[in-house]
Structure formats: structure tokens, C-alpha cells
C-alpha positions in Angstrom: 120.2 103.7 93.6 119.8 100.0 95.5 116.8 101.6 97.6 115.5 104.7 95.4 112.6 106.6 97.1 110.2 106.3 94.4 108.7 103.5 92.8 106.2 104.4 89.9 105.9 101.4 87.8 104.3 99.7 90.7 101.6 102.5 90.7 100.3 101.4 87.7 98.9 97.5 87.6 97.2 98.5 84.4 98.9 101.3 82.4 97.8 99.9 79.4 94.1 100.6 80.2 95.2 103.5 81.3 97.0 104.7 78.3 94.2 103.8 76.3 91.8 106.2 78.1 94.6 108.6 78.0 94.7 108.2 74.3 90.8 108.6 74.1 90.7 111.9 75.5 93.7 113.4 73.7 91.5 112.8 71.1 88.3 114.1 72.0 89.7 117.7 73.9 88.2 116.9 76.7 91.0 118.3 78.0 90.6 120.6 81.0 87.8 120.7 83.9 86.3 118.2 81.9 84.5 115.0 82.6 87.4 112.5 83.6 87.7 116.1 86.3 84.1 115.7 88.1 84.7 112.3 87.7 87.5 112.4 90.0 86.0 115.7 91.8 82.7 112.9 93.2 85.0 110.0 94.0 87.5 111.7 96.0 84.7 114.0 97.4 83.2 110.1 98.8 86.6 109.0 99.8 87.2 112.4 102.0 83.8 112.0 103.5 83.4 115.9 102.2 80.3 117.1 100.2 82.3 118.7 97.8 86.0 118.4 96.4 87.4 120.7 93.9 90.2 120.1 91.4 93.3 122.4 91.2 96.6 122.8 89.6 98.6 122.5 92.0 98.5 121.8 96.7 99.9 125.5 96.5 97.2 126.6 94.7 94.4 124.6 96.9 96.4 126.8 100.0 95.8 129.8 98.3 92.4 129.5 96.9 91.4 128.3 100.7 92.0 131.6 102.0 91.1 133.8 99.8 87.9 132.3 99.2 87.3 132.0 103.0 87.8 136.2 102.8 92.1 136.1 104.2 93.2 139.1 102.7 95.8 142.2 103.9 95.8 143.5 107.3 94.9 139.8 108.6 97.6 137.7 110.3 97.3 133.6 110.4 98.7 131.7 112.4 100.9 128.6 111.0 103.7 126.5 111.9 107.7 126.8 111.0 108.3 123.4 110.7 106.4 123.2 107.3 107.2 123.2 103.2 107.7 126.9 102.0 103.9 126.4 100.0 101.9 126.4 103.4 103.5 130.0 104.5 103.5 131.3 100.8 100.0 130.8 100.5 99.3 133.4 103.1 101.8 135.6 102.0 100.0 135.3 98.6 96.8 136.7 99.6 98.2 139.4 101.2 98.2 138.4 105.0 100.9 138.3 107.5 102.5 134.3 108.4 102.1 134.1 112.1 104.3 131.0 112.7 104.6 128.5 115.9 107.4 126.0 116.8 107.1 122.4 116.4 107.4 120.1 119.5 110.7 118.2 119.7 108.5 114.8 120.6 106.2 114.2 117.5 107.8 117.4 115.6 104.1 119.0 114.8 103.1 121.9 115.2 102.5 122.5 119.4 99.4 123.5 119.9 100.2 124.7 123.7 102.1 127.9 121.6 98.5 128.7 119.6 97.5 130.6 122.4 100.2 133.1 122.3 100.3 133.9 119.1 96.5 135.1 118.2 96.4 138.9 117.8 93.1 140.9 117.5 94.4 140.2 113.9 94.3 136.9 113.7 92.0 135.6 111.0 92.6 132.1 110.2 95.4 129.3 111.3 96.8 126.7 109.0 97.3 123.3 110.4 99.7 121.5 108.8 99.7 117.4 108.5 103.2 116.7 108.4 105.4 113.6 107.5 101.6 111.8 107.1 100.9 112.4 110.8 97.3 113.6 111.9 97.8 117.1 114.6 95.2 116.6 117.1 92.4 118.3 115.6 90.2 118.1 118.5 92.1 120.5 120.0 93.1 122.9 117.3 89.4 123.0 116.4 88.4 123.8 119.9 91.0 126.5 119.6 89.6 128.1 116.6 86.0 128.2 117.7 87.0 129.7 120.6 88.7 132.2 118.7 86.2 132.3 115.8 88.7 131.9 113.6 88.8 129.9 110.0 90.5 127.0 110.1 92.2 125.8 106.4 93.6 121.9 107.0 97.1 121.4 104.9 96.8 117.4 103.9 99.5 117.9 101.4 101.3 114.9 103.5 98.6 113.3 105.0 96.2 111.5 102.5 94.1 109.3 103.3 94.8 108.9 107.2 92.5 109.4 109.6 91.7 110.6 112.8 89.1 108.9 115.0 87.7 107.5 111.4 87.5 111.3 110.0 89.0 111.6 107.1 92.2 114.8 107.4 90.6 118.0 105.8 87.4 117.6 106.8 87.9 118.8 110.2 88.0 122.3 109.6 86.5 125.0 106.8 88.6 123.8 103.7 91.1 121.2 103.5 93.8 121.4 100.6 95.6 118.1 99.1 99.0 117.6 96.7 98.9 115.2 93.9 102.5 115.9 93.9 104.7 113.0 92.2 105.8 112.3 95.6 102.9 112.2 96.9 101.0 108.9 98.9 98.6 109.7 96.0 100.2 110.9 93.2 99.2 112.9 89.7 102.0 112.5 86.0 102.4 116.4 87.5 101.2 119.4 89.5 97.5 118.0 90.7 95.9 119.6 94.0 92.5 119.7 94.9 90.7 121.5 98.4 87.8 119.6 99.7 85.0 121.6 102.1 81.4 120.7 103.5 80.4 123.8 102.9 78.6 124.7 99.2 78.9 127.9 98.9 83.0 127.7 100.1 83.0 124.9 97.0 81.3 127.6 94.5 83.6 130.0 95.4 86.7 127.9 95.3 85.3 127.1 91.6 84.8 130.5 90.6 88.0 131.4 91.4 90.3 128.7 89.5 88.4 130.1 86.8 89.4 132.9 86.1 86.5 134.8 88.5 84.6 133.3 86.1 80.6 133.2 87.0 80.1 132.5 83.6 81.6 132.3 79.8 82.9 135.8 79.9 81.1 136.6 83.0 83.6 137.7 85.5 83.2 138.5 88.7 85.9 138.9 90.3 89.7 138.4 90.1 90.7 134.6 90.1 93.2 132.0 89.0 93.8 130.0 86.1 93.9 126.8 88.5 92.0 124.5 87.0 92.5 120.2 87.0 93.5 118.8 83.6 91.8 115.8 82.9 94.9 113.5 82.1 95.5 114.3 85.6 91.9 113.5 86.6 92.1 110.0 84.9 95.4 108.9 86.3 94.6 109.8 89.6 91.4 107.9 89.5 93.1 105.3 88.5 95.0 105.2 91.8 92.3 106.5 94.3 91.0 102.7 95.0 94.3 101.8 95.6 95.2 104.1 97.8 94.3 102.5 101.4 96.2 99.3 100.3 99.8 102.0 99.8 98.9 104.0 103.1 98.8 100.2 104.4 101.7 99.3 103.2 103.4 102.5 104.4 102.4 102.3 108.1 103.8 97.8 107.9 107.0 99.2 106.5 107.3 102.4 109.2 107.0 99.3 111.9 109.9 97.1 110.8 111.9 100.7 110.5 111.0 101.4 114.2 111.7 97.8 115.3 114.4 97.7 113.0 116.1 101.1 114.5 115.6 100.2 118.2 118.3 100.9 120.4 120.4 102.5 117.6 121.9 106.3 117.7 118.7 106.8 115.2 116.3 108.5 116.6 112.8 107.8 115.2 109.4 110.1 116.4 106.3 108.1 117.4 104.0 107.9 115.8 99.7 107.7 116.2 98.0 105.1 114.3 96.6 107.5 112.1 100.1 107.9 110.2 100.2 107.5 106.7 104.4 107.7 106.2 104.6 109.9 103.7 107.8 110.3 104.4 109.8 108.6 107.1 111.5 111.2 109.4 114.6 110.0 111.4 117.1 112.2 113.5 120.6 110.8 113.1 124.3 111.5 114.5 126.2 113.9 112.3 123.3 114.5 109.9 125.2 115.6 106.7 128.1 113.0 106.8 125.3 110.1 107.2 123.1 111.1 104.5 126.2 110.9 102.3 127.5 107.4 103.6 123.9 106.6 102.8 123.5 108.0 99.4 127.5 106.0 99.1 125.5 102.9 99.6 123.4 103.3 97.5 120.1 104.6 100.0 117.8 107.0 98.6 117.7 109.3 101.9 117.4 112.7 101.8 116.4 116.3 103.9 113.6 117.7 104.2 113.4 121.1 104.8 116.8 122.1 105.9 116.1 125.5 105.9 113.7 126.6 108.4 110.9 129.2 107.0 111.7 131.5 109.3 115.5 131.7 108.0 114.0 132.1 104.6 115.4 134.9 102.4 112.1 134.9 100.8 110.4 135.6 104.2 112.8 138.4 105.1 110.5 141.0 104.6 108.0 139.3 108.1 111.6 140.1 110.6 110.6 136.8 112.2 112.9 136.2 115.0 114.3 133.2 113.5 115.8 131.7 117.1 112.5 131.5 118.3 111.6 127.7 117.1 114.6 126.1 118.2 112.9 122.9 117.4 112.2 123.8 114.0 116.1 124.8 113.9 117.2 121.2 115.4 114.9 119.6 112.3 116.7 121.4 109.7 120.3 120.5 111.3 119.7 116.4 112.2 117.0 115.2 110.4 116.8 113.4 107.5 114.2 110.7 105.4 114.7 107.2 104.7 112.7 105.7 101.4 109.7 104.2 102.0 107.3 103.3 99.4 104.5 100.7 99.4 106.0 98.7 97.2 109.2 97.6 99.2 109.9 94.8 101.2 111.2 93.5 104.4 114.7 93.1 102.6 114.6 96.4 101.6 114.0 98.0 105.0 116.5 95.8 106.8 119.0 96.7 104.0 118.6 100.3 104.8 118.1 100.1 108.8 121.6 97.9 109.3 122.8 100.1 106.3 122.1 103.4 108.7 122.7 101.8 111.7 126.6 100.3 110.7 127.0 104.5 109.4 126.0 105.7 112.7 128.0 103.3 114.9 
């Protein structure tokens, strides 16, 4: 690929030092929830402006454990957005609750907050607010809404690590913020990994207990938990990268601005972006999406379609009998949106090449 989606070598400016740390760790045997994990948890909590961070196996597990820790379960309903990754809704189902979906908007493609009120029933227990693509939801409205109805609030920050609204980091507006460090993310582990942050010490303690098989102490299992512990190698990788995250996010924003300018006046639609956006993805709407995608890839541009099957149309969620036609904006994106490569190590020539190729393809 002339312009690939990922550029992992650029994420390691001292790979020899990191390799030595990993070698020492392997020899020490401190492999799971060891000192490197504790150090990363403290550093990540400080970075997020949260009192507590709990290292976990994945972003998916972060969502599941967050809902479990908040007491969400069978008989409860949880409201979230139809335009999201499978894991957001899977987590709701996994704790035995019923997912209730609202559509995204037709402008920025984020959760349509205006639709939340109609989604609430006497069984509603929580809202999962998803910061899609690296953009930040209007958390003032959402926290006012959840406060009014007495609902728990979980933030799905898998795509928005480092984003801030009004100077406040995502993940700290609700009861628990959930992060993914999948290798595709802005802060990427060398495998699966995730974390949950909270300002509530009781919730933090329950999250730690749940991640370790429900143990209060060695072999003292006080509840049914999970095996969802961050391993120390991932913590070393994440600690190596965390100080670089803000710089990478600034680069992403600058490159996104150049994309937007280069595509202005073309047949390509670029959604509006707030100053908070950290551009995990550069989402566009293009004519003849599938043909355009094939032509881009043929030209060496590693574009990709995210979420080609909206949540209401996924077979795994058939038992919930969603009205699949009730989410027209999510459907529209599934058929018309694609993501252009955006990495912090790209330069202006890369952006101009991709944008020029796309303009040529779309006429």
C-alpha cells in the first residue's frame, strides 16, 4: 500500500529500551497485574484526571465490567446508539440487560441526544454514551439528561482517548469511562488491552474485584467475576506511548484539517468536527461507496469501511427484535461512509495524495 492505515514503527522511538524492559519483565515473572500495570494505572488515571484507573483485558471487557459494577442486569434497559461497534451493545446483552437503540444524527453521525427522552421507560437503568470516531458527545446535555432521570452513565471512549471537552477529558463525565487499547486505537497496545476509569473508590474496588475472578483476597471469591486482567507487557508498551499521545492527537487534528481543506468543493462529504476531535478515524461519505473503496485500494490507498452492518441488522442481536428501519442515519452510513487513512506519522504529501486520488475517483 502506498498509504497504509497503520504505521507501528513510528510509535516506538526507543524500541531498544522498551525491548530491554520487556526482557527484564519476562525474566522476573511479574507477568499479570504486576508493578508495570500499577504504574500504568496511576499514569493513566493522572492523564485522564480520574481518581482511579483499572487495567483490563480489553475495551469490550471494560464495558461489561462497568455495567456489572453499576448493578445493571436482567430486567434493566440500557440506551445507546445504533451507529457503534458491536462491543458497545454486546456488553449490554452480556450482563443480561436489554439494549435500547437511538439513531445517530445526519450531520456529525454521533448519538442524537434529542432522541434519548423517547427511549426512556420505567426499566431504563443506564445510558452508554459513545464518543464515535474520536469526536466528543455533548456531555453537558447527556449528564443533565441522566441526572434528571437518575440513570447511570457509562462512557465508551474506545475511539476517543485523549479527547477533551471544555478541558475535561472524556471518561470523567459519567460514572465509569471505558477505554480500548486495541492496536488500531490512538493509544495502542501490542495486543488486546483496555481500562476503566472512575472517580468513585467503591466502583474502582468492585471493578478490581470483578476483573480478578471476584476475589476479595487470595482464594476468597466473594462474587462471580471475570478473568480480565491487564498483562504487564501491555502495560509497558502503553506506558512507553502514553507521554506521546497528546502530540499524536495534535498531529491527527492537523492532518484532518488538511484533508477537509483538500476535499472542500468535491463530491465527498466530510462531517463537521469540534475542536475536541482526536480523529481515531477520518470518516467521509462518498458517492458509489463500494466502487470508490475498490478504486482507492487499487490505487494503493488503504481506506476501509467501518460498520457496514448497523447494530439493528446484525444477526447476533436478532432476539431483541429491533425495528431495523427505524435508524435511517445509521443505515445511510453503512452504505455510504468510508474512512481514509489517518496516522500521526503521515505528512502533507500523503494527505494530498489520498485526497487527490479520491477527488479523481469521485469526479
